[in-house]
C-alpha positions as CSV (number, residue, x, y, z in Angstrom):
1,M,-15.9,-31.0,17.0
2,Q,-19.5,-32.0,15.8
3,A,-19.5,-34.3,12.4
4,P,-22.3,-32.8,10.0
5,Q,-25.5,-34.9,10.7
6,A,-27.3,-36.9,8.3
7,A,-30.6,-36.4,7.7
8,V,-33.3,-39.2,10.1
9,Q,-34.8,-40.9,7.0
10,S,-38.3,-43.0,7.5
11,F,-39.1,-45.3,5.0
12,G,-42.0,-44.8,3.0
13,Y,-43.4,-48.1,2.6
14,P,-47.0,-49.2,5.2
15,S,-45.7,-50.4,8.4
16,V,-46.9,-53.2,10.8
17,K,-50.3,-52.2,12.9
18,F,-51.0,-53.9,15.3
19,R,-54.2,-53.9,18.2
20,G,-52.7,-53.4,21.3
21,S,-54.8,-55.5,23.5
22,T,-52.3,-56.4,26.4
23,P,-50.7,-54.5,28.9
24,V,-46.7,-55.0,28.3
25,T,-44.3,-55.1,30.9
26,W,-40.7,-54.6,31.0
27,G,-40.2,-58.8,31.2
28,H,-42.2,-58.9,27.6
29,F,-39.7,-56.2,26.3
30,R,-36.7,-58.3,27.8
31,A,-38.2,-61.5,25.5
32,L,-39.0,-59.3,22.7
33,L,-34.6,-58.8,22.5
34,Q,-34.2,-61.7,22.6
35,L,-37.0,-63.2,20.4
36,L,-35.4,-60.5,18.1
37,H,-32.1,-62.0,18.2
38,E,-33.4,-65.6,17.6
39,V,-34.9,-64.9,14.4
40,F,-32.9,-62.6,12.8
41,G,-29.3,-64.2,13.8
42,P,-25.7,-63.3,15.1
43,Q,-24.9,-60.8,12.0
44,Y,-27.8,-58.6,14.1
45,A,-27.7,-56.9,17.6
46,F,-31.1,-54.9,19.3
47,A,-30.7,-52.9,22.4
48,P,-33.7,-50.5,24.6
49,L,-33.7,-47.5,22.3
50,H,-33.2,-44.1,24.9
51,R,-36.1,-41.6,23.9
52,C,-39.0,-41.2,25.8
53,E,-41.8,-43.0,23.2
54,G,-39.7,-46.1,23.4
55,G,-38.3,-48.8,20.8
56,I,-35.7,-51.0,19.3
57,N,-31.9,-49.4,18.6
58,C,-30.0,-51.9,16.3
59,L,-26.2,-52.1,17.5
60,R,-25.5,-54.1,14.1
61,W,-27.1,-55.4,11.5
62,P,-24.9,-56.9,8.0
63,G,-22.2,-53.9,6.6
64,G,-23.5,-52.1,9.5
65,I,-22.6,-50.9,13.2
66,S,-24.4,-48.4,15.2
67,T,-22.8,-44.9,16.3
68,E,-25.4,-45.1,18.7
69,P,-24.0,-47.1,21.4
70,E,-26.5,-49.4,23.9
71,E,-26.1,-46.8,26.5
72,G,-24.5,-43.5,27.1
73,D,-24.5,-40.3,24.2
74,M,-23.0,-41.1,20.6
75,D,-19.9,-40.0,19.3
76,R,-20.8,-36.2,17.8
77,S,-17.1,-36.1,16.2
78,S,-18.3,-38.6,13.9
79,P,-21.5,-39.2,11.2
80,P,-24.2,-40.8,12.5
81,C,-24.9,-43.9,11.2
82,R,-27.4,-45.8,13.0
83,K,-30.5,-47.4,12.8
84,A,-33.8,-47.9,14.9
85,I,-37.3,-49.2,15.4
86,R,-39.7,-47.0,17.2
87,F,-43.1,-47.3,19.1
88,E,-45.8,-45.2,18.3
89,L,-47.4,-45.2,21.7
90,D,-47.9,-42.8,24.4
91,L,-45.3,-44.3,26.7
92,Y,-44.5,-40.7,28.2
93,G,-43.2,-41.6,31.7
94,C,-43.7,-45.5,31.1
95,W,-40.7,-46.0,29.0
96,P,-37.4,-46.3,32.1
97,S,-34.4,-44.9,30.2
98,S,-33.6,-41.6,31.0
99,E,-29.6,-39.8,30.3
100,C,-29.3,-42.7,27.6
101,K,-29.6,-45.5,30.3
102,I,-32.2,-47.6,31.7
103,H,-32.8,-47.0,35.5
104,S,-31.1,-48.9,37.4
105,T,-34.3,-50.4,39.2
106,V,-36.9,-51.6,36.9
107,T,-38.0,-55.3,37.1
108,D,-39.4,-57.2,34.6
109,A,-42.9,-56.3,36.2
110,W,-42.2,-52.7,35.7
111,I,-45.3,-51.7,33.4
112,I,-44.7,-49.9,30.0
113,F,-48.3,-49.9,28.2
114,N,-51.7,-50.6,29.8
115,K,-54.1,-49.7,27.9
116,H,-56.5,-51.8,26.0
117,A,-57.7,-52.0,22.4
118,D,-55.2,-49.4,21.1
119,V,-54.4,-49.2,17.3
120,T,-50.5,-48.8,17.0
121,Q,-47.9,-49.1,14.5
122,I,-43.8,-49.2,14.6
123,S,-42.2,-47.0,12.8
124,A,-38.8,-47.7,10.7
125,E,-35.8,-45.5,11.0
126,G,-32.6,-44.7,9.5
127,Q,-29.6,-42.3,9.3
128,G,-26.4,-42.5,7.2
129,C,-27.6,-45.9,6.4
130,A,-28.9,-48.6,4.1
131,A,-32.5,-48.3,4.2
132,W,-34.8,-51.5,6.4
133,T,-35.8,-53.9,4.1
134,E,-39.7,-55.0,3.8
135,D,-38.4,-58.7,4.9
136,E,-36.7,-57.0,7.9
137,I,-39.6,-55.4,9.1
138,G,-41.6,-58.3,8.8
139,R,-39.6,-59.7,11.3
140,F,-39.9,-57.0,13.5
141,G,-43.8,-57.7,13.5
142,A,-43.8,-61.0,13.7
143,C,-41.4,-61.1,16.6
144,I,-43.4,-57.6,18.4
145,S,-47.3,-59.6,17.9
146,K,-45.5,-63.0,19.3
147,A,-43.7,-61.2,22.5
148,F,-46.9,-58.7,23.5
149,S,-49.5,-61.4,22.4
150,W,-50.7,-58.4,20.3
151,D,-53.3,-59.5,17.0
152,I,-51.7,-58.1,14.2
153,L,-54.0,-55.9,11.8
154,K,-54.5,-56.8,8.1
155,S,-53.6,-54.1,6.5
156,P,-51.0,-54.0,3.3
157,G,-48.0,-53.6,5.7
158,S,-49.2,-57.3,7.7
159,R,-48.2,-59.7,4.7
160,K,-44.9,-60.4,5.5
161,A,-44.9,-60.7,9.3
162,L,-47.9,-62.3,9.3
163,Q,-46.1,-65.1,6.8
164,I,-42.8,-64.7,8.7
165,A,-45.1,-65.6,12.3
166,A,-46.9,-68.9,9.8
167,Q,-43.5,-70.2,9.2
168,R,-42.3,-70.4,12.4
169,G,-45.6,-72.0,13.6
170,W,-46.5,-69.1,15.7
171,N,-50.2,-68.6,15.7
172,Q,-50.7,-65.3,15.3
173,R,-53.8,-64.3,13.4
174,G,-54.1,-61.0,11.0
175,V,-57.5,-59.1,12.6
176,S,-59.5,-57.1,10.3
177,Q,-59.5,-52.9,11.0
178,S,-62.2,-50.7,10.8
179,F,-63.0,-49.0,7.7
180,A,-61.4,-45.7,9.2
181,E,-58.4,-48.0,10.1
182,W,-57.7,-49.1,7.0
183,V,-57.9,-46.3,5.6
184,E,-55.2,-45.0,8.1
185,S,-53.3,-47.6,7.4
186,L,-52.1,-46.8,4.2
187,C,-51.3,-43.3,4.9
188,V,-47.3,-43.1,4.5
189,Q,-45.8,-39.6,5.5
190,G,-48.8,-37.8,4.8
191,N,-49.8,-39.9,0.8
192,Y,-52.3,-42.2,0.4
193,H,-50.6,-45.8,-0.9
194,Y,-51.9,-49.3,-2.5
195,D,-49.4,-50.1,-5.3
196,A,-51.6,-53.3,-6.2
197,A,-54.6,-50.6,-7.6
198,P,-53.1,-47.0,-7.3
199,E,-57.0,-45.8,-8.0
200,V,-57.7,-46.7,-4.2
201,A,-55.0,-44.1,-3.4
202,D,-56.1,-41.7,-5.5
203,F,-59.4,-42.3,-4.4
204,L,-58.4,-42.0,-0.6
205,T,-56.3,-38.7,-1.0
206,D,-60.0,-37.1,-1.4
207,F,-61.9,-39.4,0.4
208,A,-59.7,-39.2,3.6
209,E,-61.6,-36.4,5.5
210,D,-65.0,-38.6,5.5
211,A,-63.9,-41.8,5.8
212,A,-63.5,-40.9,9.8
213,D,-66.9,-40.8,10.0
214,V,-67.6,-43.7,9.1
215,V,-69.1,-46.5,11.3
216,D,-68.5,-50.2,10.2
217,A,-72.5,-51.0,11.1
218,G,-73.3,-49.1,8.0
219,C,-71.5,-50.7,5.5
220,R,-71.3,-54.2,5.5
221,T,-72.3,-54.3,2.1
222,W,-71.2,-52.3,-1.1
223,P,-75.1,-51.2,-1.7
224,A,-75.4,-50.2,2.4
225,F,-71.8,-48.1,1.8
226,R,-72.9,-46.1,-1.3
227,R,-76.0,-45.1,0.1
228,N,-75.2,-44.2,3.9
229,Y,-71.3,-42.4,2.7
230,L,-71.3,-42.0,-0.9
231,L,-74.4,-40.8,-2.5
232,K,-74.2,-37.9,0.8
233,I,-71.4,-36.4,-0.5
234,G,-72.3,-36.6,-4.6
235,F,-71.8,-40.2,-6.3
236,K,-74.0,-39.8,-8.5
237,S,-72.4,-37.1,-10.5
238,W,-69.0,-38.5,-9.5
239,P,-67.3,-39.8,-13.6
240,T,-67.3,-43.4,-13.6
241,P,-63.2,-43.6,-13.2
242,V,-64.1,-42.3,-9.8
243,K,-67.5,-44.2,-9.1
244,R,-65.0,-47.9,-9.8
245,A,-62.3,-46.5,-7.7
246,A,-64.7,-46.2,-4.8
247,A,-66.3,-49.2,-5.2
248,H,-63.0,-51.2,-5.6
249,T,-61.4,-49.5,-2.2
250,Y,-64.4,-50.7,-0.8
251,H,-63.7,-54.3,-1.8
252,E,-60.2,-54.0,-1.2
253,W,-61.4,-52.8,2.5
254,K,-64.3,-55.7,2.4
255,F,-62.4,-58.9,1.0
256,G,-58.8,-57.7,2.1
257,P,-56.1,-57.5,-1.1
258,G,-57.9,-58.7,-4.4
259,G,-61.3,-58.1,-3.3
260,R,-61.6,-55.6,-6.0
261,L,-62.8,-58.5,-8.5
262,K,-65.9,-59.2,-6.3
263,S,-66.7,-54.9,-7.5
264,P,-69.0,-53.9,-9.8
265,K,-68.0,-52.8,-13.0
266,Y,-68.2,-48.9,-13.7
267,G,-67.6,-48.8,-17.6
268,R,-64.7,-49.9,-18.8
269,P,-61.9,-52.3,-17.1
270,V,-59.0,-50.3,-15.4
271,A,-56.1,-50.9,-17.9
272,R,-54.3,-53.0,-16.1
273,P,-53.3,-56.5,-14.7
274,Y,-55.5,-58.4,-12.2
């Protein structure tokens, strides 16, 4: 008899994003697993995730043991309890897993990702267990960047990963995203989040479709961004709070978190501490 299935939950804070600038082999993935065990410690255990897009199966964590084994199918008679990290990559046909087992013929030279300059991210999921924490996601991000030699893109989800990498003496750098990439990185499960300045999320909810047309060469300064993009969609007629939100959005992208302090003032300041 099959036990009731708990819903798979994804976690609603920004993920770590990377620029996949170098190919990744199975040898790199095995090095990643080793690094994860070193960084997380003996309370955790990890294995390849048997899904076509690839990922990491967490077999053990503080206070929990996964019902999804390292190999083979889950015991469907027990309620599922599992945690995983998925790669948001097109690895169909490249991830060496079938029937919940890693191919016996796979070698360290097996290519699992061979594209250049692709932007990707990881997604955290769980079922019947406590949520992943921001610190855990940061550790995953730092380890993936180190093992795969991928740059971490500057975004709300990158702060913890870069902090952990720095603490361990890894020379992992945060690189700037294009405006469109940055906007995309703030979208979690269809909604925009920017806790430091909620007006940014509010503005992007309306501006997101237009953001795809923004070319960085056309927005090197706030006046250029306003002239080349915002004036074309009615900036002059917008209420003052919307103009302010637009300016804050640009400056948070251009200068990073806190950049809105460099923003021109439109009306009265937002009534929240800076």
